[in-house]
One Martini backbone bead per residue (centre of mass of N, CA, C, O) as a GRO file, in nm:
protein
   64
    1MET     BB    1  -0.627  -0.640   0.112
    2ALA     BB    2  -0.947  -0.611   0.100
    3LEU     BB    3  -1.219  -0.569  -0.069
    4ASN     BB    4  -1.439  -0.302  -0.167
    5ASP     BB    5  -1.692  -0.124  -0.316
    6THR     BB    6  -1.554   0.155  -0.323
    7LYS     BB    7  -1.290   0.066  -0.457
    8ILE     BB    8  -1.413  -0.054  -0.712
    9ARG     BB    9  -1.571   0.201  -0.818
   10ASN     BB   10  -1.288   0.394  -0.819
   11ILE     BB   11  -1.151   0.240  -1.030
   12LYS     BB   12  -0.918   0.290  -1.289
   13PRO     BB   13  -0.790   0.276  -1.576
   14SER     BB   14  -0.486   0.173  -1.728
   15GLU     BB   15  -0.200   0.077  -1.903
   16LYS     BB   16  -0.267  -0.173  -1.726
   17ARG     BB   17  -0.354  -0.451  -1.605
   18LEU     BB   18  -0.550  -0.527  -1.321
   19LYS     BB   19  -0.505  -0.700  -0.996
   20LEU     BB   20  -0.749  -0.747  -0.744
   21PHE     BB   21  -0.717  -0.895  -0.443
   22ASP     BB   22  -0.916  -1.089  -0.186
   23GLY     BB   23  -0.879  -1.397  -0.168
   24GLY     BB   24  -0.847  -1.731  -0.244
   25GLY     BB   25  -0.801  -1.625  -0.566
   26LEU     BB   26  -0.968  -1.373  -0.576
   27PHE     BB   27  -1.034  -1.144  -0.855
   28LEU     BB   28  -0.999  -0.824  -1.013
   29LEU     BB   29  -1.020  -0.737  -1.351
   30VAL     BB   30  -0.869  -0.453  -1.511
   31THR     BB   31  -0.899  -0.318  -1.797
   32LEU     BB   32  -0.818  -0.085  -2.039
   33GLN     BB   33  -1.142  -0.022  -2.084
   34GLY     BB   34  -1.278  -0.082  -1.773
   35SER     BB   35  -1.327  -0.357  -1.711
   36LYS     BB   36  -1.486  -0.579  -1.455
   37LEU     BB   37  -1.346  -0.894  -1.365
   38TRP     BB   38  -1.415  -1.203  -1.244
   39ARG     BB   39  -1.172  -1.419  -1.072
   40LEU     BB   40  -1.034  -1.763  -1.034
   41LYS     BB   41  -0.754  -1.900  -0.877
   42TYR     BB   42  -0.641  -2.241  -0.930
   43ARG     BB   43  -0.582  -2.587  -0.830
   44HIS     BB   44  -0.561  -2.895  -1.044
   45GLU     BB   45  -0.353  -3.137  -1.045
   46GLY     BB   46  -0.112  -2.903  -1.052
   47LYS     BB   47  -0.291  -2.703  -1.212
   48GLU     BB   48  -0.356  -2.404  -1.339
   49LYS     BB   49  -0.658  -2.214  -1.296
   50LEU     BB   50  -0.943  -2.031  -1.457
   51LEU     BB   51  -1.230  -1.857  -1.326
   52ALA     BB   52  -1.531  -1.721  -1.448
   53PHE     BB   53  -1.808  -1.505  -1.325
   54GLY     BB   54  -1.792  -1.195  -1.424
   55SER     BB   55  -1.921  -0.881  -1.390
   56TYR     BB   56  -1.886  -0.559  -1.281
   57PRO     BB   57  -2.201  -0.525  -1.114
   58GLU     BB   58  -2.357  -0.792  -1.175
   59ILE     BB   59  -2.130  -0.899  -0.984
   60SER     BB   60  -2.081  -0.899  -0.673
   61LEU     BB   61  -1.877  -0.929  -0.409
   62ALA     BB   62  -2.060  -1.122  -0.247
   63ASP     BB   63  -2.109  -1.327  -0.485
   64ALA     BB   64  -1.800  -1.382  -0.550
   0.00000   0.00000   0.00000
């Protein structure tokens, strides 16, 4: 299920880090402290890479 702005705003930190996937490797990482960070998981030459875009709400869902 794709992410939407309402779901992102209402998510609360839990005892574990949460990864909320949007599709195509894009996900929102919710840390234990409550930070919401945009990440993109991809492969290059057979190796898995992770690209950071910034934090929510500075970087919106549409921008990510």
